[in-house]
gemmi code that builds the backbone of each chain (N, CA, C; Angstrom):
import gemmi

chains = {
    "A": [
        ("MET", (-42.353, 37.497, -26.731), (-41.919, 36.485, -25.759), (-43.149, 35.730, -25.208)),
        ("ASP", (-43.132, 34.413, -25.373), (-44.296, 33.674, -24.872), (-44.174, 33.438, -23.360)),
        ("ASN", (-45.254, 32.857, -22.808), (-45.295, 32.690, -21.348), (-44.182, 31.813, -20.813)),
        ("LYS", (-43.870, 30.769, -21.592), (-42.836, 29.835, -21.136), (-41.493, 30.567, -21.000)),
        ("MET", (-41.188, 31.375, -22.013), (-39.911, 32.091, -21.971), (-39.877, 33.129, -20.861)),
        ("LYS", (-41.048, 33.779, -20.616), (-41.123, 34.751, -19.516), (-40.819, 34.076, -18.191)),
        ("GLU", (-41.398, 32.879, -18.035), (-41.222, 32.152, -16.778), (-39.765, 31.722, -16.607)),
        ("GLN", (-39.145, 31.301, -17.720), (-37.771, 30.808, -17.642), (-36.758, 31.933, -17.421)),
        ("SER", (-37.044, 33.091, -18.008), (-36.070, 34.170, -17.951), (-35.789, 34.537, -16.501)),
        ("GLY", (-34.532, 34.534, -16.147), (-34.163, 34.830, -14.763), (-34.014, 33.585, -13.904)),
        ("ASN", (-34.397, 32.427, -14.450), (-34.225, 31.185, -13.689), (-32.735, 30.934, -13.470)),
        ("LYS", (-32.404, 30.523, -12.251), (-30.985, 30.415, -11.894), (-30.654, 29.104, -11.200)),
        ("MET", (-29.385, 28.788, -11.202), (-28.905, 27.611, -10.490), (-27.457, 27.876, -10.076)),
        ("THR", (-27.114, 27.530, -8.856), (-25.724, 27.680, -8.401), (-25.231, 26.377, -7.804)),
        ("LEU", (-24.027, 26.006, -8.182), (-23.394, 24.809, -7.634), (-22.052, 25.212, -7.029)),
        ("ILE", (-21.761, 24.693, -5.858), (-20.418, 24.903, -5.300), (-19.843, 23.518, -5.012)),
        ("VAL", (-18.717, 23.217, -5.641), (-18.129, 21.876, -5.473), (-16.636, 21.996, -5.156)),
        ("PRO", (-16.098, 21.026, -4.420), (-14.642, 20.981, -4.250), (-13.970, 20.781, -5.605)),
        ("ALA", (-12.768, 21.348, -5.756), (-12.050, 21.278, -7.035), (-11.409, 19.899, -7.207)),
        ("LEU", (-12.252, 18.895, -7.412), (-11.786, 17.526, -7.635), (-12.243, 17.087, -9.015)),
        ("SER", (-11.354, 16.386, -9.734), (-11.704, 16.014, -11.105), (-12.920, 15.089, -11.151)),
        ("VAL", (-13.148, 14.362, -10.056), (-14.310, 13.464, -10.030), (-15.612, 14.257, -10.152)),
        ("ASN", (-15.592, 15.537, -9.830), (-16.805, 16.367, -9.919), (-17.072, 16.918, -11.318)),
        ("GLU", (-16.120, 16.748, -12.238), (-16.303, 17.308, -13.580), (-17.549, 16.761, -14.271)),
        ("ALA", (-17.704, 15.440, -14.230), (-18.848, 14.820, -14.911), (-20.156, 15.294, -14.279)),
        ("PHE", (-20.153, 15.409, -12.945), (-21.362, 15.870, -12.257), (-21.709, 17.299, -12.667)),
        ("VAL", (-20.718, 18.183, -12.671), (-20.997, 19.588, -12.971), (-21.503, 19.742, -14.408)),
        ("ARG", (-20.828, 19.124, -15.382), (-21.289, 19.316, -16.770), (-22.673, 18.700, -16.987)),
        ("SER", (-22.957, 17.585, -16.283), (-24.282, 16.967, -16.413), (-25.350, 17.829, -15.752)),
        ("ALA", (-25.014, 18.438, -14.610), (-25.980, 19.297, -13.903), (-26.306, 20.532, -14.737)),
        ("VAL", (-25.285, 21.132, -15.346), (-25.519, 22.316, -16.188), (-26.366, 21.918, -17.399)),
        ("ALA", (-26.055, 20.764, -17.975), (-26.837, 20.282, -19.127), (-28.291, 20.049, -18.726)),
        ("ALA", (-28.508, 19.474, -17.541), (-29.869, 19.208, -17.068), (-30.627, 20.517, -16.856)),
        ("PHE", (-29.935, 21.523, -16.352), (-30.557, 22.840, -16.151), (-30.940, 23.455, -17.501)),
        ("ALA", (-30.096, 23.247, -18.510), (-30.311, 23.859, -19.826), (-31.459, 23.217, -20.595)),
        ("VAL", (-31.863, 22.020, -20.183), (-32.887, 21.274, -20.930), (-34.194, 22.062, -21.063)),
        ("GLN", (-34.499, 22.927, -20.083), (-35.746, 23.715, -20.145), (-35.772, 24.649, -21.356)),
        ("LEU", (-34.598, 24.920, -21.962), (-34.550, 25.760, -23.164), (-34.762, 24.944, -24.439)),
        ("ASP", (-34.987, 23.634, -24.263), (-35.228, 22.744, -25.398), (-34.073, 22.765, -26.407)),
        ("PRO", (-32.862, 22.577, -25.925), (-31.702, 22.624, -26.828), (-31.611, 21.371, -27.706)),
        ("THR", (-30.836, 21.480, -28.790), (-30.541, 20.293, -29.597), (-29.459, 19.484, -28.887)),
        ("VAL", (-29.265, 18.258, -29.327), (-28.205, 17.408, -28.758), (-26.840, 18.081, -28.949)),
        ("ASP", (-26.643, 18.674, -30.129), (-25.367, 19.344, -30.399), (-25.141, 20.522, -29.445)),
        ("GLU", (-26.198, 21.295, -29.200), (-26.066, 22.438, -28.289), (-25.719, 21.977, -26.869)),
        ("ILE", (-26.380, 20.919, -26.424), (-26.092, 20.380, -25.083), (-24.648, 19.882, -25.014)),
        ("ASN", (-24.205, 19.201, -26.060), (-22.820, 18.706, -26.080), (-21.818, 19.850, -26.056)),
        ("ASP", (-22.124, 20.941, -26.778), (-21.237, 22.109, -26.769), (-21.117, 22.666, -25.347)),
        ("VAL", (-22.261, 22.782, -24.676), (-22.275, 23.334, -23.314), (-21.492, 22.420, -22.360)),
        ("LYS", (-21.743, 21.111, -22.464), (-21.042, 20.168, -21.580), (-19.530, 20.239, -21.778)),
        ("THR", (-19.111, 20.327, -23.047), (-17.677, 20.347, -23.341), (-17.045, 21.622, -22.792)),
        ("ALA", (-17.706, 22.762, -23.017), (-17.155, 24.040, -22.549), (-17.081, 24.084, -21.017)),
        ("VAL", (-18.123, 23.587, -20.357), (-18.131, 23.577, -18.885), (-17.012, 22.682, -18.360)),
        ("SER", (-16.833, 21.550, -19.002), (-15.784, 20.625, -18.582), (-14.402, 21.281, -18.685)),
        ("GLU", (-14.186, 22.035, -19.771), (-12.904, 22.728, -19.950), (-12.686, 23.775, -18.847)),
        ("ALA", (-13.740, 24.522, -18.537), (-13.610, 25.570, -17.523), (-13.313, 24.967, -16.152)),
        ("VAL", (-14.001, 23.882, -15.829), (-13.800, 23.242, -14.525), (-12.399, 22.622, -14.452)),
        ("THR", (-11.960, 22.004, -15.537), (-10.597, 21.448, -15.576), (-9.566, 22.547, -15.333)),
        ("ASN", (-9.758, 23.697, -15.987), (-8.814, 24.801, -15.793), (-8.707, 25.197, -14.326)),
        ("SER", (-9.858, 25.294, -13.656), (-9.846, 25.683, -12.244), (-9.099, 24.649, -11.394)),
        ("ILE", (-9.350, 23.376, -11.684), (-8.724, 22.311, -10.896), (-7.207, 22.264, -11.146)),
        ("VAL", (-6.841, 22.249, -12.435), (-5.453, 21.990, -12.818), (-4.578, 23.236, -12.714)),
        ("HIS", (-5.128, 24.373, -13.156), (-4.321, 25.595, -13.177), (-4.635, 26.498, -11.987)),
        ("GLY", (-5.939, 26.759, -11.763), (-6.317, 27.656, -10.669), (-5.803, 27.163, -9.324)),
        ("TYR", (-6.079, 25.902, -9.050), (-5.682, 25.337, -7.749), (-4.482, 24.392, -7.848)),
        ("ASP", (-3.939, 24.204, -9.047), (-2.774, 23.335, -9.259), (-2.961, 21.957, -8.615)),
        ("GLY", (-4.178, 21.448, -8.695), (-4.470, 20.116, -8.163), (-4.497, 20.022, -6.653)),
        ("LYS", (-4.397, 21.171, -5.965), (-4.323, 21.123, -4.500), (-5.680, 21.344, -3.832)),
        ("GLY", (-6.729, 21.465, -4.633), (-8.071, 21.605, -4.066), (-8.446, 23.036, -3.777)),
        ("GLY", (-9.713, 23.241, -3.499), (-10.294, 24.559, -3.294), (-11.756, 24.437, -3.663)),
        ("GLU", (-12.420, 25.556, -3.865), (-13.833, 25.483, -4.243), (-14.069, 26.100, -5.611)),
        ("ILE", (-14.952, 25.483, -6.364), (-15.355, 26.009, -7.664), (-16.846, 26.339, -7.585)),
        ("THR", (-17.190, 27.552, -8.002), (-18.596, 27.960, -8.014), (-19.072, 28.055, -9.454)),
        ("VAL", (-20.172, 27.400, -9.735), (-20.748, 27.426, -11.081), (-22.146, 28.040, -10.988)),
        ("ARG", (-22.327, 29.152, -11.665), (-23.642, 29.818, -11.667), (-24.208, 29.769, -13.071)),
        ("CYS", (-25.480, 29.423, -13.166), (-26.154, 29.402, -14.463), (-27.386, 30.283, -14.388)),
        ("GLU", (-27.667, 30.964, -15.475), (-28.879, 31.768, -15.531), (-29.442, 31.742, -16.940)),
        ("ILE", (-30.738, 31.721, -17.008), (-31.393, 31.789, -18.313), (-31.860, 33.221, -18.524)),
        ("ALA", (-31.415, 33.811, -19.590), (-31.781, 35.202, -19.878), (-31.591, 35.471, -21.359)),
        ("GLY", (-32.463, 36.278, -21.910), (-32.318, 36.712, -23.302), (-32.254, 35.572, -24.294)),
        ("GLY", (-33.048, 34.531, -24.075), (-33.085, 33.417, -25.016), (-31.828, 32.579, -25.020)),
        ("GLY", (-31.122, 32.604, -23.914), (-29.905, 31.799, -23.865), (-29.512, 31.407, -22.458)),
        ("LEU", (-28.414, 30.686, -22.408), (-27.888, 30.192, -21.146), (-26.583, 30.919, -20.840)),
        ("HIS", (-26.480, 31.439, -19.638), (-25.265, 32.122, -19.213), (-24.643, 31.316, -18.082)),
        ("ILE", (-23.359, 31.048, -18.202), (-22.672, 30.194, -17.232), (-21.437, 30.921, -16.722)),
        ("GLU", (-21.278, 30.893, -15.424), (-20.098, 31.518, -14.826), (-19.386, 30.446, -13.994)),
        ("VAL", (-18.108, 30.231, -14.269), (-17.313, 29.262, -13.502), (-16.204, 30.043, -12.809)),
        ("SER", (-16.197, 30.033, -11.487), (-15.168, 30.824, -10.805), (-14.420, 30.034, -9.745)),
        ("ASP", (-13.166, 30.410, -9.571), (-12.338, 29.815, -8.538), (-11.587, 30.915, -7.804)),
        ("ALA", (-11.047, 30.563, -6.654), (-10.242, 31.511, -5.884), (-8.792, 31.044, -5.910)),
        ("GLY", (-8.346, 30.652, -7.097), (-7.011, 30.097, -7.245), (-5.957, 31.143, -7.555)),
        ("VAL", (-4.907, 30.705, -8.241), (-3.737, 31.572, -8.453), (-3.965, 32.665, -9.498)),
        ("GLY", (-5.003, 32.504, -10.307), (-5.254, 33.501, -11.351), (-4.371, 33.279, -12.566)),
        ("ILE", (-4.671, 34.047, -13.622), (-3.938, 33.909, -14.885), (-3.155, 35.200, -15.126)),
        ("PRO", (-1.818, 35.141, -15.164), (-1.026, 36.365, -15.330), (-1.252, 37.036, -16.690)),
        ("ASP", (-1.436, 36.241, -17.740), (-1.588, 36.800, -19.090), (-2.767, 36.113, -19.782)),
        ("VAL", (-3.932, 36.730, -19.664), (-5.152, 36.111, -20.183), (-5.101, 35.984, -21.708)),
        ("ALA", (-4.575, 37.009, -22.386), (-4.510, 36.968, -23.854), (-3.688, 35.766, -24.315)),
        ("ARG", (-2.591, 35.524, -23.637), (-1.724, 34.386, -23.968), (-2.446, 33.064, -23.701)),
        ("ALA", (-3.134, 33.017, -22.547), (-3.837, 31.785, -22.157), (-4.928, 31.421, -23.159)),
        ("ARG", (-5.485, 32.433, -23.830), (-6.552, 32.178, -24.796), (-6.028, 31.621, -26.111)),
        ("GLU", (-4.714, 31.736, -26.343), (-4.160, 31.260, -27.610), (-4.311, 29.751, -27.731)),
        ("MET", (-4.722, 29.323, -28.909), (-4.868, 27.893, -29.184), (-3.526, 27.189, -28.977)),
        ("PHE", (-3.550, 26.086, -28.271), (-2.393, 25.215, -28.006), (-1.397, 25.807, -27.006)),
        ("PHE", (-1.703, 26.990, -26.412), (-0.796, 27.486, -25.375), (-1.089, 26.748, -24.069)),
        ("THR", (-0.064, 26.201, -23.447), (-0.242, 25.578, -22.135), (0.970, 25.856, -21.263)),
        ("THR", (0.713, 26.016, -19.960), (1.821, 26.210, -19.025), (2.317, 24.868, -18.495)),
        ("LYS", (1.600, 23.793, -18.868), (1.978, 22.477, -18.355), (2.144, 21.455, -19.478)),
        ("PRO", (3.065, 21.706, -20.427), (3.220, 20.757, -21.539), (3.714, 19.388, -21.067)),
        ("GLU", (4.433, 19.362, -19.942), (4.963, 18.083, -19.449), (3.837, 17.147, -19.004)),
        ("GLN", (2.650, 17.702, -18.771), (1.517, 16.860, -18.376), (0.667, 16.453, -19.582)),
        ("GLU", (1.236, 16.613, -20.779), (0.539, 16.257, -22.014), (-0.783, 17.000, -22.129)),
        ("ARG", (-0.785, 18.286, -21.810), (-2.006, 19.082, -21.935), (-2.054, 19.706, -23.332)),
        ("SER", (-3.247, 19.764, -23.878), (-3.375, 20.173, -25.282), (-3.367, 21.684, -25.459)),
        ("GLY", (-3.665, 22.442, -24.404), (-3.732, 23.896, -24.541), (-4.934, 24.359, -25.347)),
        ("MET", (-5.983, 23.547, -25.343), (-7.171, 23.873, -26.146), (-8.349, 24.401, -25.343)),
        ("GLY", (-8.220, 24.429, -24.023), (-9.363, 24.737, -23.154), (-10.143, 25.983, -23.539)),
        ("PHE", (-9.470, 27.138, -23.536), (-10.188, 28.385, -23.847), (-10.652, 28.424, -25.302)),
        ("ALA", (-9.847, 27.841, -26.204), (-10.240, 27.826, -27.620), (-11.530, 27.028, -27.804)),
        ("ILE", (-11.659, 25.933, -27.059), (-12.892, 25.141, -27.127), (-14.067, 25.941, -26.566)),
        ("MET", (-13.859, 26.592, -25.418), (-14.950, 27.400, -24.844), (-15.387, 28.470, -25.839)),
        ("GLU", (-14.409, 29.099, -26.473), (-14.706, 30.177, -27.415), (-15.458, 29.657, -28.643)),
        ("THR", (-15.033, 28.515, -29.140), (-15.636, 27.965, -30.358), (-17.006, 27.342, -30.102)),
        ("PHE", (-17.145, 26.655, -28.980), (-18.372, 25.900, -28.718), (-19.481, 26.780, -28.133)),
        ("MET", (-19.101, 27.943, -27.585), (-20.107, 28.829, -26.991), (-20.241, 30.077, -27.866)),
        ("ASP", (-21.203, 30.949, -27.529), (-21.403, 32.161, -28.332), (-20.769, 33.384, -27.690)),
        ("GLY", (-20.267, 33.237, -26.494), (-19.603, 34.357, -25.838), (-18.683, 33.830, -24.754)),
        ("LEU", (-17.504, 34.436, -24.624), (-16.561, 34.013, -23.579), (-15.860, 35.239, -23.020)),
        ("ASP", (-15.920, 35.371, -21.705), (-15.241, 36.475, -21.044), (-14.421, 35.897, -19.891)),
        ("ILE", (-13.167, 36.325, -19.789), (-12.300, 35.798, -18.735), (-11.826, 36.966, -17.881)),
        ("ARG", (-12.162, 36.898, -16.597), (-11.633, 37.908, -15.676), (-10.746, 37.195, -14.678)),
        ("SER", (-9.520, 37.673, -14.533), (-8.608, 36.987, -13.639), (-7.695, 37.974, -12.943)),
        ("GLU", (-7.426, 37.690, -11.701), (-6.510, 38.537, -10.947), (-5.498, 37.618, -10.263)),
        ("PRO", (-4.208, 37.769, -10.586), (-3.216, 36.902, -9.960), (-3.324, 36.936, -8.425)),
        ("GLY", (-3.377, 35.762, -7.852), (-3.494, 35.640, -6.398), (-4.917, 35.663, -5.873)),
        ("LYS", (-5.851, 36.082, -6.721), (-7.248, 36.185, -6.260), (-8.165, 35.126, -6.895)),
        ("GLY", (-7.900, 34.807, -8.145), (-8.744, 33.805, -8.788), (-9.194, 34.203, -10.174)),
        ("THR", (-10.003, 33.341, -10.748), (-10.448, 33.521, -12.131), (-11.948, 33.274, -12.235)),
        ("THR", (-12.608, 34.110, -13.025), (-14.019, 33.894, -13.334), (-14.187, 33.872, -14.845)),
        ("VAL", (-14.715, 32.755, -15.329), (-14.972, 32.592, -16.757), (-16.478, 32.687, -16.974)),
        ("THR", (-16.895, 33.575, -17.854), (-18.318, 33.721, -18.148), (-18.560, 33.325, -19.599)),
        ("MET", (-19.512, 32.426, -19.791), (-19.800, 31.943, -21.145), (-21.294, 32.031, -21.396)),
        ("SER", (-21.650, 32.237, -22.649), (-23.079, 32.219, -22.962), (-23.324, 31.404, -24.220)),
        ("LYS", (-24.512, 30.838, -24.284), (-24.916, 30.044, -25.447), (-26.324, 30.465, -25.836)),
        ("VAL", (-26.476, 30.892, -27.045), (-27.810, 31.245, -27.530), (-28.577, 29.959, -27.813)),
        ("ILE", (-29.687, 29.768, -27.117), (-30.533, 28.596, -27.373), (-31.959, 29.121, -27.504)),
        ("LYS", (-32.347, 29.337, -28.722), (-33.634, 29.982, -28.964), (-34.424, 29.125, -29.936)),
        ("ARG", (-35.480, 28.570, -29.468), (-36.317, 27.772, -30.375), (-37.442, 28.636, -30.907)),
        ("ASP", (-37.755, 28.439, -32.159), (-38.939, 29.111, -32.704), (-40.168, 28.443, -32.112)),
        ("ALA", (-41.102, 29.256, -31.617), (-42.286, 28.696, -30.967), (-43.164, 27.991, -31.992)),
    ],
    "B": [
        ("MET", (-14.204, 4.700, -17.117), (-13.487, 4.463, -18.371), (-13.103, 2.991, -18.470)),
        ("ARG", (-13.386, 2.402, -19.625), (-12.987, 1.019, -19.850), (-12.105, 0.963, -21.089)),
        ("VAL", (-11.029, 0.187, -20.998), (-10.098, 0.065, -22.125), (-10.037, -1.406, -22.528)),
        ("ASP", (-10.462, -1.717, -23.746), (-10.417, -3.097, -24.246), (-9.401, -3.188, -25.374)),
        ("SER", (-8.888, -4.402, -25.590), (-7.928, -4.530, -26.687), (-7.925, -5.924, -27.288)),
        ("LYS", (-7.492, -5.982, -28.523), (-7.247, -7.275, -29.170), (-6.210, -7.066, -30.274)),
        ("ILE", (-5.483, -8.130, -30.590), (-4.502, -8.030, -31.668), (-4.960, -8.905, -32.836)),
        ("LEU", (-4.981, -8.311, -34.008), (-5.432, -9.021, -35.193), (-4.539, -8.574, -36.345)),
        ("ASN", (-3.929, -9.516, -37.042), (-3.074, -9.182, -38.195), (-2.032, -8.101, -37.872)),
        ("LYS", (-1.343, -8.284, -36.756), (-0.278, -7.371, -36.328), (-0.770, -5.944, -36.034)),
        ("THR", (-2.092, -5.818, -35.889), (-2.660, -4.520, -35.518), (-3.234, -4.627, -34.107)),
        ("LEU", (-2.861, -3.659, -33.262), (-3.433, -3.610, -31.912), (-4.677, -2.732, -31.969)),
        ("TYR", (-5.832, -3.339, -31.722), (-7.095, -2.587, -31.688), (-7.434, -2.268, -30.235)),
        ("ILE", (-7.634, -0.993, -29.965), (-7.969, -0.575, -28.607), (-9.337, 0.104, -28.640)),
        ("GLY", (-10.206, -0.293, -27.724), (-11.525, 0.339, -27.638), (-11.651, 1.111, -26.330)),
        ("LEU", (-12.079, 2.371, -26.432), (-12.286, 3.190, -25.234), (-13.782, 3.346, -25.002)),
        ("THR", (-14.204, 3.112, -23.764), (-15.623, 3.230, -23.435), (-15.787, 4.074, -22.177)),
        ("GLY", (-16.658, 5.070, -22.257), (-16.925, 5.911, -21.095), (-16.727, 7.376, -21.407)),
        ("GLU", (-16.334, 8.156, -20.407), (-16.147, 9.593, -20.570), (-14.669, 9.924, -20.358)),
        ("LEU", (-14.025, 10.413, -21.403), (-12.594, 10.704, -21.318), (-12.379, 12.186, -21.015)),
        ("ASP", (-12.265, 12.484, -19.739), (-12.035, 13.866, -19.293), (-10.802, 13.880, -18.385)),
        ("GLU", (-10.583, 14.983, -17.709), (-9.435, 15.119, -16.816), (-9.402, 13.988, -15.783)),
        ("HIS", (-10.576, 13.632, -15.291), (-10.645, 12.609, -14.245), (-10.161, 11.244, -14.751)),
        ("ALA", (-10.485, 10.939, -16.002), (-10.141, 9.623, -16.559), (-8.782, 9.622, -17.252)),
        ("ALA", (-8.165, 10.800, -17.410), (-6.977, 10.916, -18.266), (-5.796, 10.067, -17.780)),
        ("ASP", (-5.441, 10.173, -16.510), (-4.252, 9.458, -16.028), (-4.412, 7.944, -16.139)),
        ("TYR", (-5.594, 7.469, -15.760), (-5.865, 6.033, -15.846), (-5.772, 5.560, -17.295)),
        ("THR", (-6.373, 6.351, -18.200), (-6.387, 5.962, -19.613), (-4.974, 5.954, -20.200)),
        ("LYS", (-4.181, 6.975, -19.851), (-2.775, 7.008, -20.294), (-2.037, 5.745, -19.858)),
        ("ALA", (-2.189, 5.404, -18.581), (-1.467, 4.251, -18.028), (-1.895, 2.961, -18.715)),
        ("GLU", (-3.203, 2.810, -18.932), (-3.715, 1.594, -19.579), (-3.203, 1.494, -21.024)),
        ("LEU", (-3.257, 2.608, -21.745), (-2.809, 2.602, -23.143), (-1.310, 2.316, -23.233)),
        ("ASP", (-0.541, 2.912, -22.323), (0.907, 2.675, -22.333), (1.219, 1.216, -22.037)),
        ("SER", (0.505, 0.648, -21.064), (0.818, -0.727, -20.716), (0.436, -1.664, -21.867)),
        ("LEU", (-0.659, -1.386, -22.556), (-1.048, -2.213, -23.708), (-0.058, -2.089, -24.853)),
        ("THR", (0.336, -0.842, -25.154), (1.206, -0.651, -26.323), (2.644, -1.076, -26.022)),
        ("ASN", (3.026, -1.055, -24.756), (4.372, -1.529, -24.402), (4.470, -3.042, -24.476)),
        ("ALA", (3.354, -3.705, -24.133), (3.374, -5.166, -24.041), (3.266, -5.825, -25.415)),
        ("ALA", (2.530, -5.170, -26.317), (2.189, -5.875, -27.555), (3.173, -5.590, -28.682)),
        ("PRO", (3.609, -6.647, -29.387), (4.380, -6.413, -30.603), (3.386, -6.162, -31.739)),
        ("MET", (3.400, -4.979, -32.337), (2.425, -4.702, -33.385), (3.011, -3.739, -34.392)),
        ("GLN", (2.379, -3.691, -35.548), (2.857, -2.792, -36.602), (2.049, -1.503, -36.668)),
        ("ARG", (0.844, -1.555, -36.123), (0.065, -0.324, -36.055), (-0.978, -0.430, -34.955)),
        ("VAL", (-1.506, 0.726, -34.559), (-2.502, 0.777, -33.486), (-3.744, 1.484, -34.022)),
        ("VAL", (-4.903, 0.902, -33.746), (-6.174, 1.551, -34.098), (-6.957, 1.760, -32.800)),
        ("ILE", (-7.282, 3.008, -32.513), (-8.040, 3.307, -31.296), (-9.478, 3.611, -31.681)),
        ("ASP", (-10.380, 2.727, -31.241), (-11.806, 2.884, -31.555), (-12.458, 3.744, -30.479)),
        ("LEU", (-13.043, 4.871, -30.924), (-13.604, 5.842, -29.980), (-15.123, 5.746, -29.884)),
        ("SER", (-15.709, 4.741, -30.529), (-17.177, 4.697, -30.607), (-17.839, 4.588, -29.233)),
        ("GLY", (-17.110, 4.042, -28.253), (-17.693, 3.888, -26.922), (-17.582, 5.128, -26.051)),
        ("LEU", (-16.943, 6.171, -26.574), (-16.804, 7.390, -25.762), (-18.090, 8.221, -25.830)),
        ("SER", (-18.720, 8.401, -24.689), (-19.942, 9.225, -24.666), (-19.599, 10.696, -24.429)),
        ("PHE", (-18.340, 10.953, -24.078), (-17.882, 12.338, -23.886), (-16.362, 12.371, -23.960)),
        ("MET", (-15.836, 13.410, -24.580), (-14.397, 13.628, -24.538), (-14.113, 15.125, -24.637)),
        ("ASP", (-13.178, 15.604, -23.828), (-12.795, 17.014, -23.936), (-11.299, 17.111, -24.233)),
        ("SER", (-10.699, 18.277, -24.034), (-9.309, 18.454, -24.456), (-8.336, 17.588, -23.650)),
        ("ALA", (-8.758, 17.122, -22.476), (-7.901, 16.192, -21.726), (-7.688, 14.924, -22.555)),
        ("GLY", (-8.731, 14.523, -23.283), (-8.632, 13.350, -24.153), (-7.687, 13.585, -25.312)),
        ("VAL", (-7.699, 14.801, -25.849), (-6.769, 15.148, -26.934), (-5.331, 15.006, -26.427)),
        ("GLY", (-5.094, 15.487, -25.208), (-3.764, 15.371, -24.598), (-3.338, 13.910, -24.451)),
        ("VAL", (-4.268, 13.075, -24.027), (-3.985, 11.638, -23.867), (-3.590, 11.030, -25.221)),
        ("LEU", (-4.378, 11.329, -26.253), (-4.124, 10.725, -27.569), (-2.809, 11.222, -28.166)),
        ("ILE", (-2.551, 12.523, -28.078), (-1.308, 13.056, -28.652), (-0.085, 12.518, -27.905)),
        ("GLY", (-0.206, 12.382, -26.600), (0.891, 11.807, -25.804), (1.228, 10.386, -26.236)),
        ("ARG", (0.178, 9.595, -26.521), (0.405, 8.208, -26.963), (1.007, 8.207, -28.366)),
        ("PHE", (0.509, 9.123, -29.209), (1.048, 9.223, -30.575), (2.552, 9.467, -30.537)),
        ("LYS", (2.988, 10.398, -29.682), (4.422, 10.723, -29.614), (5.252, 9.511, -29.208)),
        ("LYS", (4.764, 8.776, -28.191), (5.506, 7.595, -27.733), (5.595, 6.535, -28.827)),
        ("LEU", (4.481, 6.340, -29.546), (4.473, 5.303, -30.581), (5.236, 5.739, -31.826)),
        ("LYS", (5.235, 7.020, -32.081), (5.986, 7.533, -33.232), (7.476, 7.265, -33.043)),
        ("ALA", (7.924, 7.396, -31.788), (9.331, 7.126, -31.474), (9.692, 5.673, -31.770)),
        ("ARG", (8.683, 4.789, -31.776), (8.906, 3.373, -32.110), (8.468, 3.072, -33.552)),
        ("SER", (8.178, 4.119, -34.307), (7.737, 3.992, -35.704), (6.451, 3.178, -35.859)),
        ("VAL", (5.568, 3.293, -34.864), (4.279, 2.606, -34.956), (3.189, 3.653, -35.235)),
        ("PRO", (2.549, 3.579, -36.395), (1.490, 4.556, -36.692), (0.211, 4.283, -35.885)),
        ("VAL", (-0.499, 5.363, -35.570), (-1.734, 5.241, -34.791), (-2.883, 5.815, -35.611)),
        ("PHE", (-3.994, 5.112, -35.604), (-5.192, 5.559, -36.321), (-6.357, 5.654, -35.347)),
        ("LEU", (-7.299, 6.522, -35.656), (-8.494, 6.673, -34.833), (-9.700, 6.182, -35.619)),
        ("ALA", (-10.705, 5.698, -34.888), (-11.887, 5.189, -35.581), (-13.166, 5.515, -34.823)),
        ("ASN", (-14.202, 5.791, -35.575), (-15.587, 5.888, -35.093), (-15.870, 6.876, -33.963)),
        ("PRO", (-15.381, 8.110, -34.038), (-15.737, 9.056, -32.983), (-17.201, 9.488, -33.114)),
        ("ALA", (-17.877, 9.665, -31.982), (-19.237, 10.225, -31.986), (-19.122, 11.707, -32.354)),
        ("PRO", (-20.239, 12.352, -32.738), (-20.160, 13.750, -33.191), (-19.464, 14.700, -32.201)),
        ("GLN", (-19.749, 14.583, -30.919), (-19.127, 15.507, -29.938), (-17.622, 15.288, -29.884)),
        ("THR", (-17.206, 14.033, -29.858), (-15.780, 13.701, -29.841), (-15.116, 14.176, -31.127)),
        ("ASP", (-15.792, 13.958, -32.245), (-15.259, 14.345, -33.557), (-15.045, 15.864, -33.637)),
        ("LYS", (-15.969, 16.623, -33.051), (-15.857, 18.081, -33.105), (-14.594, 18.556, -32.373)),
        ("VAL", (-14.345, 17.963, -31.207), (-13.153, 18.315, -30.428), (-11.887, 17.893, -31.179)),
        ("LEU", (-11.896, 16.676, -31.722), (-10.720, 16.154, -32.424), (-10.428, 16.952, -33.691)),
        ("ARG", (-11.499, 17.282, -34.435), (-11.339, 18.036, -35.669), (-10.669, 19.395, -35.389)),
        ("MET", (-11.126, 20.031, -34.301), (-10.597, 21.341, -33.941), (-9.113, 21.258, -33.587)),
        ("SER", (-8.722, 20.123, -33.012), (-7.333, 19.967, -32.568), (-6.375, 19.728, -33.729)),
        ("GLY", (-6.904, 19.316, -34.880), (-6.049, 18.990, -36.016), (-5.391, 17.622, -35.895)),
        ("ILE", (-5.844, 16.819, -34.937), (-5.188, 15.548, -34.624), (-5.260, 14.543, -35.784)),
        ("TYR", (-6.280, 14.690, -36.648), (-6.427, 13.723, -37.738), (-5.272, 13.805, -38.741)),
        ("GLN", (-4.528, 14.904, -38.708), (-3.379, 15.007, -39.602), (-2.259, 14.042, -39.193)),
        ("ILE", (-2.206, 13.739, -37.882), (-1.164, 12.821, -37.430), (-1.726, 11.440, -37.063)),
        ("MET", (-2.992, 11.408, -36.666), (-3.647, 10.133, -36.364), (-4.906, 10.072, -37.236)),
        ("PRO", (-4.768, 9.594, -38.473), (-5.905, 9.649, -39.408), (-7.050, 8.731, -38.984)),
        ("LEU", (-8.232, 9.077, -39.463), (-9.404, 8.227, -39.231), (-9.355, 7.042, -40.178)),
        ("VAL", (-9.721, 5.863, -39.676), (-9.855, 4.703, -40.570), (-11.297, 4.229, -40.569)),
    ],
}
model = gemmi.Model(1)
for chain_id, residues in chains.items():
    chain = gemmi.Chain(chain_id)
    for i, (resn, *xyz) in enumerate(residues, 1):
        res = gemmi.Residue()
        res.name, res.seqid = resn, gemmi.SeqId(i, " ")
        for name, pos in zip(("N", "CA", "C"), xyz):
            atom = gemmi.Atom()
            atom.name, atom.element = name, gemmi.Element(name[0])
            atom.pos, atom.b_iso = gemmi.Position(*pos), 0.0
            res.add_atom(atom)
        chain.add_residue(res)
    model.add_chain(chain)
structure = gemmi.Structure()
structure.add_model(model)
structure.setup_entities()
């Protein structure tokens, strides 16, 4: 591990924003800006932005059902990668396995694609969903971004 | 989000510019519906080259428009997605119903 990586490891960033869709662009851009220190490719940055956007949308649309609340986004650099946690204190997900299925949506009348978790899973290298009905949901994602020195 | 349009040879060309996410979805749906309702056309081509970002909310917008136009027997085609947009669209399988031109 070179000096740069030693210095970066453990570097953190936390954002707390109201659950408003107008904040989606800000949050994904802020996470992307934080990730730049890992020297990611354009494709890697786009993957991270897309996955973060999906997680934040889920909190706004499903967690809080559009009624507002707070979303906390934590980022940390560790082990040659970026770890992102998006959490809300919303209604939670009754059946996480079902929610992870491609094209499953509880709101088809809103023309939702049901791709959110599938995109997070495909675009990132790790996805963990912890949810408790009535308490909220925390989505943890990681992306390996390791450049050869 | 900016929505531009022109009609050429009975084809409605629509250009989307900006970031198509949850925040822009409702506005984009309304704009696309008003354009496609107003214009007499035989097909629709949606140019995505101006999209600097799109997530699954955008897929929902496009599939919703496809369904409405299919009911009127108007085929919809997509054009020029940037790599990030293309990756999301490819995963959705949308090109099977809205082919790239």
